[in-house]
N, C-alpha and C positions, 0 to 999 in steps of 0.2 A: 382585243389589246395584244399586240405584238411584244415579244420579249424584250427586255432593255438591252441595247446594245453594249457590250462590255468593250471598253476601248483598250485594245491592246496594241503597242506600237511596236514596229522594228526599225532596225537602223537607226539613224540620227534622231528620228521622231521619240524614240524610247527615252531620250535625255530630258524631254519636256513634258510627255504625257504619263501622268501618275493619278492615282486614285487618293494618295495620301494629300491631305489638305495643306501640310507643311512642306511639300515639295516646292523649292524655289520658284518654278514657273507658275504653280497655283497661288502662291503667296504674291507674287509680283501682280498678277491679275487682280486679287482681292484689294490689295492695298492701292493700286491705281484707281479703281473704282471709289475707294473710300476717299481718297485725296480728290478725285474729281468732284465728289460731293461737298467737300470742304472749299472748292474753289481754289485749290492750291495748283491742279494741273488742269488746263482747258485748252481747247482746240489744238491738241496734239503736242502743246507745250509740256516741258519737264520731262523726266526720265528716272529710272530705278534699275539698280543691279544688286544682285546678291552673288557672294562668292562660297564656295563650297570647296575646300581644299584647294585644288587646282584648276576647278572649273569655275567660270564666271558666266552667270546668267545674265542677259541684257535685253530689257524691253526694245522693241524696234523704233525706228524713227517713223514719224507720220501717222502713226495709229491713234484712234481716239481712245483716250485712255480707258473709258468706261466700258468699251466694247472689246477689251484686249483679250485674246486667248492663249492659252499655254503654247499652242503650236506656232503662235507668232514670234516666240522668242528666238534670240541668238544665244548659242553657248560656244564659249571660247575657252581654250587651253590657255591659262594664264602664262605658263612656262614658254610654250612656243609662239603664242599670239596667233594661233591658227584657230579659225571656226570650225567647231565640230559640227554645228547643226546652223543653218540658216533657212530662214522661211522663204516660201515661194515668192511673195509679193512685196516684201518689204525691204528698207535699205537700214544698216546699222545705224543706232542713233549716234548724233553728233556729240553727245556726252562720253561716248566711249572712251576716247583717250584721256578724258578728265577722271571718269571712274578708274582707269588702270594706273593713273599717277597718283590717286588717293589710295589704292590697294598697296601700291608700291611704297608709299611714304608712310601711311598711317597704321598700316597692318590692319586694315578695317574688314569686317566680313560683309557689309552692305553699305551701299550709298543711295542716298535719295536726292534728287533734284527738282525743285519745284519753282514755280513762278508766282510764289506768293506776294499778294500786293503789299503785305506788312514788310516783306523784305526789300521789296522795291523803294516803298516809302523811306525806310530807314537809310536806305543808301542814298536818298536825296537830301536826308537830314544830318548825315554824318559824314566827315571827311575820310579818314583812312582806316578807323576802327569804330565799331558800335560797341558801346560799353553800358552795363547797367548794373546795379548792385542793391542789397537790402530788399530784395523781393523773394518770396518764399519759392517760387517755381524754380529758381537758379539750382535748387537742391537737386534737380533731375538731370543735372549735366555732369558727366564724369570729368575727373582731373586729367586724366590721359597720362600723364608724365609721372603721377605718383598714383596710389592705391586710392580708392574711394571717389566720393563725390563733392562737389562744390558745396559750401555752406551758404545759407542765404544772405550772410553778410559779406561774402566774397564777391568780386567784380568780376561778371562774365564779359570776356573780350571775343569778338567776332572781326576778323580782318575783312576789309572790303576792297575789292580789286575792279580794275576797269573793265567794262564790256569791250568786246572785240566784234568785228563785222561777222565773221564766223566762229560759231562756237568752240570748235576744235582749236582755234588760234589761242583760246584761253590757257591751253596746256602749259606752256612755259612760266607764264604769271602764276598759276595756281600751284604748280611744282615749287617755284621760289618762296611762296606764302606759306606752304606747309613746312618748308625747312625753317623758316622765320618764326613761325607760331606752333612749335610741336605740341603744346598743350591745346590746340584748338579742334572743336568738334564741327566745325562748320566754317565756310567762307561765303561771303555774300558778293554777289556781282552786281555792280552799279546798273541801274535801270533794266536788270534782267530778273534775278531771282536769287536762290542760294542752294548750295551744295552741303548736305549734311551726312555724316557716317558714324558707324557705331560697329562694336565687336560682332554684332549679327543683326539681322534685320529687325527683330523686335526691339532691341535696344536702339537702333538708329531710328525707328518708328517712334519711340517715347522721347527721344533726344530732338528730333525734329519738331514733334507737337510741343514740347516745352519751350524750344527756341522760338517758334512762331507765336506762341501765347506772349513771351517777353518782347518780341519784336512789335507785335500789335498793340500791348500795352505801353511800350515806349513812344509810339507815335501818339497815343493818347495822352500821355503825361507831358510829352513836348507841346501839345496843343492847349494844354493848360498852364504852361510856364514852369512845370516841374522838371528839375533837373534829374536825368536817369541816374546818375552816379553821386548825387547829393546825399549828405548823412541822413539818418533817421530825423524826422520833423522838418526837413526842407520844405515839404509841401504847405507848411504854415506860411512861408514866405509869398506862395502863389496869390495872385490878386483874386482868385477864384476861390480861396480857402475860407469856409465859414467857421469863425471862432464865436464863442459864446461870449457875450459881454454882460457882466453882472453890474447893475447900477445900484 
């Protein structure tokens, strides 16, 4: 048995090689594998970024998410927009300008972009906004413009923007939407996917999971003729609702 190789990196690689499981480069790899298993990122689709102070860690373009390694990461200085670390074989993600505009507008600590089928389906069922209320899982989403989290009786609103031919061309539309919806934690891109952000990566993960649950649920509710923003008891009006008849 040969002795284990201790990975010590010098130069730019020292920004991404670490034995700390909470290091941003390690966390991005861990979550990309997890989201691959959930079918949220497939076939190089989707992206992820973590911001630590003025450093932004970015998953590269064209890499299979479940095989990503820390050395594949890009690291950017948020102030100068210069790359401090670039991998040998990969290009920067097309999501990069979108992530930067989210960091700029929302003061987020992490951004997640998935190609979730539930997000795409919702973009086909709703026009300019997705809305849902009176579901327990809404309580996982923060209020953003004030302290605390939404109540289950609150209405969660997620804006929907049109897709563009090139992903980076979404940037001005995303920036405009972030100004119009300061309380948003996510933006859906029609026929494409969703961007979700949070104060740090673990909060962004929770928000992403909660929102995807609500999107999937909404698609099912709509398929049974139940309004996602109807009052409590609206489901009784669905033709599929089973009520007990006493004779």
